[in-house]
C-alpha positions as CSV (number, residue, x, y, z in Angstrom):
1,M,-26.3,-48.6,24.1
2,S,-26.1,-52.3,23.5
3,V,-29.4,-54.1,23.9
4,P,-29.2,-57.7,25.3
5,I,-32.5,-58.7,23.7
6,Q,-33.0,-59.3,20.0
7,P,-36.7,-59.2,19.2
8,L,-38.2,-61.7,16.7
9,A,-40.7,-61.2,14.0
10,D,-42.9,-58.1,14.6
11,Y,-41.8,-57.4,18.2
12,V,-40.2,-54.1,19.4
13,V,-37.9,-53.8,22.4
14,A,-38.3,-50.5,24.2
15,Q,-37.5,-48.8,27.5
16,A,-40.4,-47.0,29.2
17,E,-39.9,-43.4,30.1
18,E,-40.0,-42.4,33.8
19,P,-43.3,-41.1,35.1
20,A,-43.6,-37.5,36.2
21,G,-42.6,-37.2,39.9
22,K,-44.6,-34.1,40.5
23,T,-47.6,-32.2,39.1
24,A,-47.5,-29.0,37.0
25,S,-48.3,-27.1,40.1
26,G,-45.3,-28.5,42.0
27,L,-46.9,-31.2,44.1
28,Y,-44.9,-34.4,44.5
29,L,-46.6,-37.7,43.7
30,P,-46.0,-40.8,45.7
31,D,-45.0,-43.9,43.7
32,N,-48.4,-45.6,44.0
33,A,-50.2,-42.5,42.7
34,Q,-48.2,-42.3,39.5
35,E,-49.6,-43.7,36.3
36,K,-47.6,-46.4,34.6
37,P,-45.9,-44.8,31.6
38,K,-47.3,-45.6,28.1
39,V,-44.5,-43.8,26.3
40,A,-41.3,-45.6,25.5
41,K,-38.1,-45.3,23.4
42,V,-37.5,-48.1,20.8
43,L,-34.1,-49.8,21.3
44,A,-34.4,-52.6,18.8
45,T,-36.9,-54.0,16.3
46,G,-37.7,-57.4,14.8
47,K,-37.1,-58.1,11.1
48,D,-40.8,-57.9,10.3
49,V,-41.4,-54.5,11.8
50,K,-42.3,-52.0,9.1
51,Q,-43.5,-48.7,10.6
52,V,-41.3,-48.2,13.7
53,K,-37.6,-47.8,13.8
54,T,-34.9,-47.7,16.5
55,G,-34.8,-44.4,18.3
56,D,-38.5,-43.6,17.9
57,R,-40.6,-42.7,20.9
58,I,-43.8,-44.7,20.8
59,I,-47.2,-44.8,22.6
60,Y,-48.3,-48.3,23.2
61,K,-51.2,-50.3,24.7
62,G,-50.3,-50.7,28.3
63,Y,-51.9,-54.1,29.0
64,S,-50.5,-56.0,26.0
65,N,-46.8,-55.7,26.6
66,T,-44.3,-58.1,28.3
67,D,-42.0,-56.6,31.0
68,V,-38.5,-58.0,31.2
69,K,-35.8,-57.1,33.8
70,L,-32.2,-58.0,32.9
71,G,-29.7,-56.9,35.6
72,S,-30.7,-53.4,36.6
73,D,-32.3,-52.5,33.3
74,E,-36.0,-52.9,32.5
75,Y,-37.3,-53.5,29.0
76,I,-40.7,-54.0,27.4
77,L,-41.6,-56.2,24.5
78,V,-44.4,-54.9,22.4
79,K,-46.0,-56.3,19.2
80,E,-45.9,-53.7,16.4
81,E,-49.7,-53.9,16.1
82,D,-49.9,-52.7,19.7
83,V,-48.0,-49.5,19.0
84,L,-50.6,-46.8,18.7
85,A,-48.4,-43.8,17.6
86,T,-45.0,-42.3,17.4
87,V,-44.2,-39.1,19.4
88,K,-42.3,-36.3,17.7
């Protein structure tokens, strides 16, 4: 997948995972009841990023990112210091 955004310095470009549409018991959740996802897949990294690489799934601080929409795709820009963990 070609990413139209090249991050600078210590920024990471990622794409948020879709929130769960229903509970474990099978109840469907309306859009306004779903939590904003805090897990994303890394698509590109800036040249100063040291601990995260393309393809990683990350958990990030939800209030410190920048949301960008290009065409029909939505991306988030997150500073490496706001990445809390990687998911295996």
